[in-house]
C-alpha atoms as an extended CHARMM CRD file, in Angstrom:
* protein
*
       182  EXT
         1         1  MET       CA            254.3400000000       55.5460000000      105.1160000000  PROA      1               0.0000000000
         2         2  ALA       CA            254.3620000000       51.8610000000      104.5800000000  PROA      2               0.0000000000
         3         3  LYS       CA            255.2780000000       49.9040000000      101.5710000000  PROA      3               0.0000000000
         4         4  LYS       CA            252.7230000000       48.7900000000       99.8000000000  PROA      4               0.0000000000
         5         5  LEU       CA            252.5770000000       45.2340000000       98.2970000000  PROA      5               0.0000000000
         6         6  ASP       CA            249.3480000000       44.5650000000       96.5360000000  PROA      6               0.0000000000
         7         7  LYS       CA            250.7240000000       45.9790000000       93.1900000000  PROA      7               0.0000000000
         8         8  ILE       CA            253.9220000000       46.6890000000       91.2330000000  PROA      8               0.0000000000
         9         9  ILE       CA            254.1840000000       49.9050000000       88.8210000000  PROA      9               0.0000000000
        10        10  ILE       CA            255.9120000000       48.6510000000       85.7330000000  PROA      10              0.0000000000
        11        11  VAL       CA            258.0220000000       51.5960000000       84.2900000000  PROA      11              0.0000000000
        12        12  ASP       CA            259.6380000000       51.7010000000       80.5770000000  PROA      12              0.0000000000
        13        13  VAL       CA            261.1280000000       55.1410000000       79.3680000000  PROA      13              0.0000000000
        14        14  GLU       CA            262.3290000000       55.9260000000       76.2200000000  PROA      14              0.0000000000
        15        15  ALA       CA            264.9730000000       58.4720000000       76.1110000000  PROA      15              0.0000000000
        16        16  THR       CA            266.7260000000       60.6390000000       73.2740000000  PROA      16              0.0000000000
        17        17  CYS       CA            269.0400000000       59.3530000000       71.3720000000  PROA      17              0.0000000000
        18        18  TRP       CA            271.6270000000       59.3950000000       67.9750000000  PROA      18              0.0000000000
        19        19  ASP       CA            273.2810000000       56.4970000000       65.8400000000  PROA      19              0.0000000000
        20        20  GLY       CA            276.2820000000       56.7570000000       67.5980000000  PROA      20              0.0000000000
        21        21  GLU       CA            277.4950000000       59.5310000000       69.9690000000  PROA      21              0.0000000000
        22        22  SER       CA            275.1910000000       62.1710000000       71.4750000000  PROA      22              0.0000000000
        23        23  PRO       CA            275.8970000000       65.3590000000       69.3100000000  PROA      23              0.0000000000
        24        24  GLU       CA            277.9850000000       68.3760000000       71.1140000000  PROA      24              0.0000000000
        25        25  GLY       CA            276.1510000000       69.6910000000       74.4040000000  PROA      25              0.0000000000
        26        26  MET       CA            273.3370000000       67.4420000000       73.8730000000  PROA      26              0.0000000000
        27        27  GLU       CA            272.3470000000       65.2160000000       76.8760000000  PROA      27              0.0000000000
        28        28  SER       CA            269.9000000000       62.0960000000       76.4350000000  PROA      28              0.0000000000
        29        29  ASP       CA            266.4560000000       63.3740000000       77.8690000000  PROA      29              0.0000000000
        30        30  ILE       CA            263.3130000000       60.9310000000       78.6980000000  PROA      30              0.0000000000
        31        31  ILE       CA            260.7110000000       61.4340000000       76.1360000000  PROA      31              0.0000000000
        32        32  GLU       CA            258.5980000000       58.7900000000       77.1550000000  PROA      32              0.0000000000
        33        33  ILE       CA            257.6640000000       56.9140000000       80.3340000000  PROA      33              0.0000000000
        34        34  GLY       CA            255.7580000000       54.0330000000       80.0500000000  PROA      34              0.0000000000
        35        35  ILE       CA            253.7070000000       52.9540000000       82.9040000000  PROA      35              0.0000000000
        36        36  CYS       CA            250.8640000000       50.1680000000       84.0470000000  PROA      36              0.0000000000
        37        37  LEU       CA            250.1190000000       48.5150000000       87.3010000000  PROA      37              0.0000000000
        38        38  LEU       CA            250.7390000000       44.4160000000       88.5690000000  PROA      38              0.0000000000
        39        39  ASN       CA            247.6990000000       43.1520000000       90.6650000000  PROA      39              0.0000000000
        40        40  ILE       CA            250.0130000000       40.9880000000       92.8020000000  PROA      40              0.0000000000
        41        41  GLN       CA            247.0210000000       38.7600000000       93.5360000000  PROA      41              0.0000000000
        42        42  THR       CA            245.3760000000       38.2650000000       90.4990000000  PROA      42              0.0000000000
        43        43  GLY       CA            248.0000000000       39.2600000000       87.6720000000  PROA      43              0.0000000000
        44        44  GLU       CA            245.4220000000       41.9610000000       86.0360000000  PROA      44              0.0000000000
        45        45  ILE       CA            247.5650000000       44.7110000000       84.5150000000  PROA      45              0.0000000000
        46        46  SER       CA            245.9010000000       47.9730000000       84.4580000000  PROA      46              0.0000000000
        47        47  ASP       CA            246.5950000000       51.4080000000       84.2670000000  PROA      47              0.0000000000
        48        48  ASN       CA            248.2020000000       51.3170000000       81.4720000000  PROA      48              0.0000000000
        49        49  ARG       CA            249.6100000000       54.6190000000       79.8550000000  PROA      49              0.0000000000
        50        50  GLY       CA            252.1790000000       56.5430000000       78.0790000000  PROA      50              0.0000000000
        51        51  VAL       CA            253.3200000000       59.6310000000       79.5190000000  PROA      51              0.0000000000
        52        52  LEU       CA            255.3820000000       62.0020000000       76.6060000000  PROA      52              0.0000000000
        53        53  VAL       CA            257.8190000000       64.4630000000       77.9700000000  PROA      53              0.0000000000
        54        54  ARG       CA            259.4870000000       67.6020000000       76.1920000000  PROA      54              0.0000000000
        55        55  PRO       CA            263.1880000000       67.0800000000       76.3400000000  PROA      55              0.0000000000
        56        56  GLU       CA            264.6740000000       69.9640000000       77.9400000000  PROA      56              0.0000000000
        57        57  ARG       CA            268.1000000000       68.8920000000       76.9680000000  PROA      57              0.0000000000
        58        58  SER       CA            268.3600000000       67.3950000000       73.7440000000  PROA      58              0.0000000000
        59        59  GLU       CA            266.1290000000       67.0360000000       70.3360000000  PROA      59              0.0000000000
        60        60  ILE       CA            264.9330000000       63.9620000000       68.9080000000  PROA      60              0.0000000000
        61        61  SER       CA            267.1160000000       62.6340000000       66.1070000000  PROA      61              0.0000000000
        62        62  THR       CA            265.5730000000       60.8700000000       63.0180000000  PROA      62              0.0000000000
        63        63  PHE       CA            267.2520000000       57.6650000000       64.5030000000  PROA      63              0.0000000000
        64        64  CYS       CA            265.0100000000       57.6960000000       67.7260000000  PROA      64              0.0000000000
        65        65  THR       CA            261.7980000000       58.8050000000       65.7370000000  PROA      65              0.0000000000
        66        66  GLU       CA            262.8090000000       55.6380000000       63.5360000000  PROA      66              0.0000000000
        67        67  LEU       CA            263.4420000000       53.4040000000       66.7660000000  PROA      67              0.0000000000
        68        68  THR       CA            260.6730000000       54.6410000000       69.0890000000  PROA      68              0.0000000000
        69        69  THR       CA            258.1320000000       55.9090000000       66.4390000000  PROA      69              0.0000000000
        70        70  ILE       CA            258.2540000000       59.4330000000       69.1310000000  PROA      70              0.0000000000
        71        71  THR       CA            258.2880000000       62.3170000000       66.8350000000  PROA      71              0.0000000000
        72        72  PRO       CA            259.1350000000       65.9730000000       67.8140000000  PROA      72              0.0000000000
        73        73  GLU       CA            255.7860000000       66.9720000000       66.7520000000  PROA      73              0.0000000000
        74        74  MET       CA            254.0620000000       64.4320000000       69.1990000000  PROA      74              0.0000000000
        75        75  VAL       CA            256.0650000000       65.8640000000       72.0220000000  PROA      75              0.0000000000
        76        76  THR       CA            255.7870000000       69.2590000000       71.3720000000  PROA      76              0.0000000000
        77        77  GLN       CA            251.7080000000       68.9870000000       70.9140000000  PROA      77              0.0000000000
        78        78  ASP       CA            251.2920000000       66.4020000000       73.6500000000  PROA      78              0.0000000000
        79        79  GLY       CA            254.2240000000       65.9580000000       76.0230000000  PROA      79              0.0000000000
        80        80  VAL       CA            254.4800000000       67.7730000000       79.7530000000  PROA      80              0.0000000000
        81        81  SER       CA            257.5810000000       68.9300000000       81.1210000000  PROA      81              0.0000000000
        82        82  PHE       CA            260.0110000000       66.0520000000       83.2310000000  PROA      82              0.0000000000
        83        83  LYS       CA            259.0280000000       67.8980000000       86.4170000000  PROA      83              0.0000000000
        84        84  GLU       CA            255.3070000000       67.0100000000       85.5900000000  PROA      84              0.0000000000
        85        85  ALA       CA            255.6020000000       63.7550000000       84.2780000000  PROA      85              0.0000000000
        86        86  CYS       CA            257.2250000000       63.0700000000       87.8870000000  PROA      86              0.0000000000
        87        87  SER       CA            254.7700000000       64.2160000000       89.3820000000  PROA      87              0.0000000000
        88        88  ILE       CA            251.9270000000       62.4490000000       87.5110000000  PROA      88              0.0000000000
        89        89  LEU       CA            254.3450000000       59.4620000000       88.8500000000  PROA      89              0.0000000000
        90        90  LYS       CA            253.8130000000       60.2360000000       92.3030000000  PROA      90              0.0000000000
        91        91  ARG       CA            250.3100000000       61.6480000000       92.1330000000  PROA      91              0.0000000000
        92        92  GLN       CA            248.3150000000       59.3820000000       90.0410000000  PROA      92              0.0000000000
        93        93  TYR       CA            250.2450000000       56.1070000000       90.7060000000  PROA      93              0.0000000000
        94        94  LEU       CA            251.5680000000       56.2070000000       94.4080000000  PROA      94              0.0000000000
        95        95  SER       CA            255.2200000000       55.6070000000       93.1440000000  PROA      95              0.0000000000
        96        96  SER       CA            257.5650000000       56.4290000000       96.1300000000  PROA      96              0.0000000000
        97        97  SER       CA            254.9280000000       53.9470000000       98.3940000000  PROA      97              0.0000000000
        98        98  TYR       CA            255.2620000000       50.9050000000       96.0760000000  PROA      98              0.0000000000
        99        99  PRO       CA            257.2020000000       48.6690000000       94.6260000000  PROA      99              0.0000000000
       100       100  TRP       CA            258.5780000000       49.8030000000       91.0120000000  PROA      100             0.0000000000
       101       101  ALA       CA            260.1380000000       47.5720000000       88.1420000000  PROA      101             0.0000000000
       102       102  SER       CA            261.9010000000       47.8440000000       85.2180000000  PROA      102             0.0000000000
       103       103  PHE       CA            263.6370000000       45.8590000000       82.1650000000  PROA      103             0.0000000000
       104       104  GLY       CA            266.7760000000       46.1370000000       83.0370000000  PROA      104             0.0000000000
       105       105  ALA       CA            268.5790000000       49.0490000000       84.7880000000  PROA      105             0.0000000000
       106       106  TYR       CA            268.5960000000       51.9360000000       82.2490000000  PROA      106             0.0000000000
       107       107  ASP       CA            265.5150000000       53.1370000000       83.1950000000  PROA      107             0.0000000000
       108       108  LEU       CA            266.4720000000       53.4520000000       86.9670000000  PROA      108             0.0000000000
       109       109  LYS       CA            269.7750000000       55.0610000000       85.8080000000  PROA      109             0.0000000000
       110       110  GLN       CA            268.4170000000       57.2540000000       83.2380000000  PROA      110             0.0000000000
       111       111  PHE       CA            265.5730000000       58.9300000000       85.7880000000  PROA      111             0.0000000000
       112       112  GLN       CA            268.8390000000       59.1290000000       88.3760000000  PROA      112             0.0000000000
       113       113  ARG       CA            270.3060000000       61.0830000000       85.8170000000  PROA      113             0.0000000000
       114       114  GLN       CA            267.4530000000       63.5960000000       85.0390000000  PROA      114             0.0000000000
       115       115  CYS       CA            266.4570000000       64.1220000000       88.2210000000  PROA      115             0.0000000000
       116       116  SER       CA            270.4390000000       65.0380000000       89.4490000000  PROA      116             0.0000000000
       117       117  ALA       CA            270.7200000000       67.1630000000       86.2910000000  PROA      117             0.0000000000
       118       118  THR       CA            267.5620000000       69.0340000000       86.0980000000  PROA      118             0.0000000000
       119       119  GLY       CA            266.9730000000       69.1210000000       90.5130000000  PROA      119             0.0000000000
       120       120  VAL       CA            263.8270000000       67.4300000000       89.9640000000  PROA      120             0.0000000000
       121       121  GLY       CA            263.0600000000       64.8340000000       92.8320000000  PROA      121             0.0000000000
       122       122  PHE       CA            263.0930000000       61.4370000000       92.1400000000  PROA      122             0.0000000000
       123       123  PRO       CA            259.5780000000       60.4710000000       92.0920000000  PROA      123             0.0000000000
       124       124  PHE       CA            260.6710000000       56.8950000000       93.2830000000  PROA      124             0.0000000000
       125       125  GLY       CA            260.7840000000       54.8770000000       96.5230000000  PROA      125             0.0000000000
       126       126  PRO       CA            263.5390000000       52.7680000000       97.0840000000  PROA      126             0.0000000000
       127       127  SER       CA            262.5250000000       49.5030000000       96.3990000000  PROA      127             0.0000000000
       128       128  HSD       CA            263.3850000000       48.7370000000       92.5170000000  PROA      128             0.0000000000
       129       129  ILE       CA            263.2650000000       45.0760000000       90.6500000000  PROA      129             0.0000000000
       130       130  ASN       CA            265.0990000000       44.2780000000       87.8870000000  PROA      130             0.0000000000
       131       131  VAL       CA            263.2650000000       41.9780000000       85.5850000000  PROA      131             0.0000000000
       132       132  LYS       CA            265.9450000000       41.5620000000       82.8230000000  PROA      132             0.0000000000
       133       133  THR       CA            267.9000000000       40.1810000000       85.9580000000  PROA      133             0.0000000000
       134       134  LEU       CA            265.1720000000       38.1620000000       88.0390000000  PROA      134             0.0000000000
       135       135  PHE       CA            263.8870000000       36.4440000000       84.4170000000  PROA      135             0.0000000000
       136       136  ALA       CA            267.7310000000       35.1650000000       83.7250000000  PROA      136             0.0000000000
       137       137  LEU       CA            268.2130000000       33.9510000000       87.4500000000  PROA      137             0.0000000000
       138       138  LYS       CA            264.6480000000       32.5600000000       87.3760000000  PROA      138             0.0000000000
       139       139  LYS       CA            265.4630000000       30.6860000000       83.8920000000  PROA      139             0.0000000000
       140       140  LYS       CA            268.7790000000       29.4940000000       85.3350000000  PROA      140             0.0000000000
       141       141  LEU       CA            270.4150000000       31.3800000000       82.3210000000  PROA      141             0.0000000000
       142       142  GLY       CA            273.8210000000       32.0450000000       81.7890000000  PROA      142             0.0000000000
       143       143  HSD       CA            273.4490000000       35.3540000000       80.3390000000  PROA      143             0.0000000000
       144       144  GLU       CA            270.4020000000       38.0920000000       80.5150000000  PROA      144             0.0000000000
       145       145  GLN       CA            268.1090000000       38.9870000000       77.6320000000  PROA      145             0.0000000000
       146       146  GLY       CA            266.1550000000       41.4150000000       75.8390000000  PROA      146             0.0000000000
       147       147  MET       CA            262.3260000000       41.8650000000       76.3990000000  PROA      147             0.0000000000
       148       148  ALA       CA            261.3590000000       40.5210000000       73.3400000000  PROA      148             0.0000000000
       149       149  GLY       CA            264.2340000000       37.2210000000       73.6340000000  PROA      149             0.0000000000
       150       150  ALA       CA            262.1450000000       37.1360000000       77.1490000000  PROA      150             0.0000000000
       151       151  LEU       CA            258.8390000000       37.2180000000       75.9450000000  PROA      151             0.0000000000
       152       152  GLU       CA            259.9490000000       34.3200000000       72.6720000000  PROA      152             0.0000000000
       153       153  MET       CA            261.7030000000       32.4710000000       75.5950000000  PROA      153             0.0000000000
       154       154  LEU       CA            258.3650000000       32.2750000000       77.5440000000  PROA      154             0.0000000000
       155       155  ARG       CA            256.1940000000       32.2870000000       74.1200000000  PROA      155             0.0000000000
       156       156  ILE       CA            254.0680000000       35.3060000000       75.0530000000  PROA      156             0.0000000000
       157       157  PRO       CA            253.0850000000       37.7190000000       71.7950000000  PROA      157             0.0000000000
       158       158  LEU       CA            255.1680000000       41.0180000000       71.7610000000  PROA      158             0.0000000000
       159       159  GLU       CA            251.9690000000       43.3320000000       72.2440000000  PROA      159             0.0000000000
       160       160  GLY       CA            252.1050000000       46.7120000000       70.5470000000  PROA      160             0.0000000000
       161       161  THR       CA            255.2810000000       48.7740000000       69.3780000000  PROA      161             0.0000000000
       162       162  HSD       CA            258.6270000000       47.5900000000       70.6700000000  PROA      162             0.0000000000
       163       163  HSD       CA            260.3750000000       50.6710000000       71.7500000000  PROA      163             0.0000000000
       164       164  ARG       CA            257.3070000000       52.5140000000       73.0350000000  PROA      164             0.0000000000
       165       165  GLY       CA            257.1790000000       52.5150000000       76.3170000000  PROA      165             0.0000000000
       166       166  VAL       CA            253.3460000000       52.4920000000       76.9560000000  PROA      166             0.0000000000
       167       167  ASP       CA            253.4600000000       48.7510000000       74.9230000000  PROA      167             0.0000000000
       168       168  ASP       CA            256.9240000000       47.7270000000       76.2650000000  PROA      168             0.0000000000
       169       169  ALA       CA            255.7600000000       48.7050000000       80.0530000000  PROA      169             0.0000000000
       170       170  LYS       CA            252.9540000000       45.8920000000       79.5290000000  PROA      170             0.0000000000
       171       171  ASN       CA            255.0060000000       43.4840000000       78.3200000000  PROA      171             0.0000000000
       172       172  ILE       CA            257.5290000000       44.0050000000       81.0150000000  PROA      172             0.0000000000
       173       173  ALA       CA            254.1020000000       43.4060000000       83.7280000000  PROA      173             0.0000000000
       174       174  LYS       CA            253.4780000000       40.1910000000       81.5490000000  PROA      174             0.0000000000
       175       175  ILE       CA            257.1720000000       38.8910000000       82.3950000000  PROA      175             0.0000000000
       176       176  LEU       CA            257.2930000000       39.4770000000       85.9310000000  PROA      176             0.0000000000
       177       177  ASN       CA            253.8370000000       37.8690000000       86.3400000000  PROA      177             0.0000000000
       178       178  TRP       CA            255.2780000000       34.6120000000       85.0200000000  PROA      178             0.0000000000
       179       179  ILE       CA            258.1090000000       35.3080000000       87.2730000000  PROA      179             0.0000000000
       180       180  LEU       CA            256.0560000000       35.9270000000       90.1330000000  PROA      180             0.0000000000
       181       181  ASN       CA            253.7430000000       32.9000000000       89.2160000000  PROA      181             0.0000000000
       182       182  ASN       CA            255.7350000000       30.0450000000       88.1610000000  PROA      182             0.0000000000
């Protein structure tokens, strides 16, 4: 299937994390996939949502909840399996047909690790855009910036809650839209 280049899928994941080393026997699991679409022609950001994912190889720590605001109860009540979350990306966002972007390489690597460990097919095509590196190159910075720092440099207000995938995906789309149009 030919690549569709009219939109870019923006993804931001939140995963189980701890203050320090991961506890014995626990692996970091994606607990939220923030997604939106960036229309290349108009700059419109659409289809913004967060898909909560039930962790299968770990538990949500107090530290993780403080960072992301995602509680174990939220993922128990509203979460889907990682396999179903990947299926949503493929079915509803045609994730293997569009280029996709994230802020840094963490999201790409976390998907690769978790897909490999769980036997779930990788939901994206090969065209990944690292917005963090692209922003640093575009601004001719000597080092990469965090997402909040990049927004501050662009004088774009951070919308929503930082470290919530649904909100960070939209904020990343704003940065990528600026890069594409300046």
